[in-house]
Residue, then its C-alpha position, 0 to 999 in steps of 0.5 A: x536674941x530673936x528665935x523663929x520657927x523658920x529662917x531663910x537666907x535669900x529672897x529668890x527661890x527661897x522666898x517661895x518657901x513661905x507657904x500658908x503652912x507658916x501663917x501662924x509661925x514666926x519666919x525670918x527672911x534674910x536678904x541683904x541685896x536686891x529683893x527677889x534674887x539673881x534670876x529676877x533682877x540680874x539673871x534669867x528674866x531681864x537677859x531674856x527680855x534683852x535677848x528677844x529684842x536683840x533677835x529681832x534686831x539681827x533678823x535682817x541678815x536671815x530675811x536677806x537670804x529669803x528675799x526680804x529686804x529689812x533694814x535695821x535703823x537702830x535700837x532705842x537702848x533706854x527704851x528697851x532697858x526701861x521697859x524691862x526694869x520698869x517691870x522687874x524693879x516693880x516686882x522686886x519692890x512689891x515682893x519686898x513691901x509684901x514680906x516687910x509690911x504685910x505679913x505679921x509673921x514674917x520679919x525681914x532682915x535687910x543685912x548680911x548674916x553669917x552662921x555661928x552654927x546651922x541653926x544660928x545666924x548673926x547679922x552684920x549689926x550683931x543681932x542673933x537669930x536662932x531658928x528651929x529650921x534654917x534654909x540657906x538659899x544665898x545664891x551665887x555672885x559674878x567672879x572677876x579675875x584679880x587683874x589690873x583695871x578690872x575695877x574701872x568704871x567701864x568694866x562690868x559683870x552681868x549684874x551691872x551692864x544691863x543698866x547702862x545709860x546708852x547702847x555702847x558702840x564697842x563692847x569687849x566681852x571676856x569669857x566663853x560660857x553661856x553668859x558671854x554668849x548671851x551678851x554677845x548676842x544681845x549687843x550685836x543684835x541691837x547694833x554694837x560692835x562686839x569682840x568676844x575673847x576667850x582664853x580656850x580654843x572654843x566657845x561653850x566648851x562644856x557642851x557636847x563638842x559638836x555643839x561647841x564647835x558649830x556654835x563657835x563657827x556660827x558666833x564668829x560669822x556674826x561678831x569678832x571671836x578671838x580664841x586662846x588669849x588670856x586677859x592680862x589687864x584693862x587700861x583707861x585711854x583717858x577719853x572714856x574708852x579702855x583697852x583690853x590687853x591679851x597674850x597668847x604665848x607671848x604675843x600681845x593683842x589689844x582690843x579697844x572698847x567703850x565697855x567691858x563685860x567680864x563673863x568669867x563665871x559665878x561662885x556660890x555665896x557659901x563663903x560669905x555665910x562662913x559655912x565652913x566655919x560653922x562646920x558645914x560640908x563644902x563641895x570642891x567648888x565651894x558650894x554647900x554639900x547637900x543630901x538628896x533631901x536638900x539637907x546640909x551635910x556636916x561631917x558627911x551626915x545630914x543636919x536635921x532641920x538645916x537645908x540649902x537649895x539653888x546656887x548656894x548648893x546645886x551644881x546647876x546654876x539654873x532657876x528651874x532647878x532652884x525652884x524644883x529644889x524649893x518645892x522639895x524643901x517646902x514639903x520636907x520642912x512641912x513634913x519632916x517625917x515623910x521626907x522626899x528627895x530632889x529628882x535630878x533626872x534630865x535637867x535641861x538647860x538653854x543658851x539664849x544666844x544666836x544661834x540658840x542652844x539647848x541641852x539635856x543629859x549626857x554629851x557623847x563623850x560622857x556617854x562613851x566614857x560611862x558605857x561598859x561597851x562603847x559600841x553600845x552608844x548610838x549617835x545621830x546629827x540631824x540638820x534643821x536643813x533636812x526638813x521642809x521647815x528648815x527649807x522654808x528658813x534656808x537654815x544652814x546651821x541648826x542641828x539636833x544631835x542625839x545620844x542613846x543606848x542600843x541595849x536599852x533603847x533609851x535616850x541618853x543625851x540631846x543637844x540642839x543648836x538653832x532656831x527655837x531649840x529651847x522649845x524643840x528640846x522639850x519632847x526629848x526631855x519628856x522622853x528621858x524624864x519618863x523613860x519613854x524609848x526612842x522607838x516609841x517616841x519616834x513612831x508612836x505619836x504623830x509629828x506635825x508636818x511640816x513643822x520644825x519639830x520633824x527634825x526631832x522626829x527624823x533624828x530619833x528615826x535616824x538613831x536606827x535602834x533595834x525594835x521588834x515586830x510589835x513596835x509602832x509602825 
């Protein structure tokens, strides 16, 4: 049995917990998979490094509307892939080497572990690890429905599809969430024929209804979108290709493809930790239940010295949320008598598809459902094309949708679709995080003309919230 001051399960955001505070203490770091976690290796970073060249590849259509004749002659998939993973793999390897070989106080375990109790871990080889403080940052994994053919070599998840040897000619994407949307853009932008099939009647249906509806329309103008169809099986055609079989009220649909991406969601790895068997509380979706201080719960009560963060416990599968939680856990580990909570105010997210999407706060439906008086809810939809920069782009898709409270003058939600939405939304996030009112935000600062940010300004003004005579002019 080996005992440590701190044991961390997971080398993603959990890896950042090893601060100088632990230099004179013993730390165990457990990582059975690729060092560095989901974001670095198979998530945010490599996918966005694919999305940017895909956006360049899709630009001839935009340029054509502006009188510029661009021709995409192709994409060097291997060069793009090798550039991306040449950097990502090196970072992962360097991080592994640093933790394994250069820190005398850190012992790296390269095998899977299970919880015997909140402070005891058992490796697959039978070694027992105990620690005064334990952090469960074990992440999540892609889930694939149990259907015939999903184990064929042509069938991938987001974990494997970016490592393909060649750009496939035909890609079948199953799913309608953000992973499906981003990879549909990647493969379409780089020149593949993409068919996206979703079981429900809209893409990105967890977003605001206006965004979901408009994105579904925009996506269908770029690649083939099939809605309301359930996957029943995938069969091998015997020539290296496969066929996806779908049904809609008994009507059959077959889609041929060179590769299939199953973008059907992710699940937390708490089950692989035997968290329930160790007596820890779980949420309905299987993630670890934690309090505001990131302490794991058992019987509804926090377990002292046992924390969780990231996809293992958070309803937001977002790297920036995991990083914030890691900073909170790092503080609470080092200052157990002065615990600080995680601030979950105004958590934003973005979808790096084409068009791009960004969102923060409540949807219109959520705001009206939560409001004591539905008439208190004000909304506005402002087209990118209503601004001078939108004219420059001849934009016909982009919008800013805002949701606000008339009585408080505060922004409740912001939902953007269009060019650089992930950046345009940031001042709205700042306003919600700091409590800045809509009127003060719209009228107080100068907004650069004719920058695209004017669409945000105009949307704020368009809410037309009550304001007094002393409000900024």
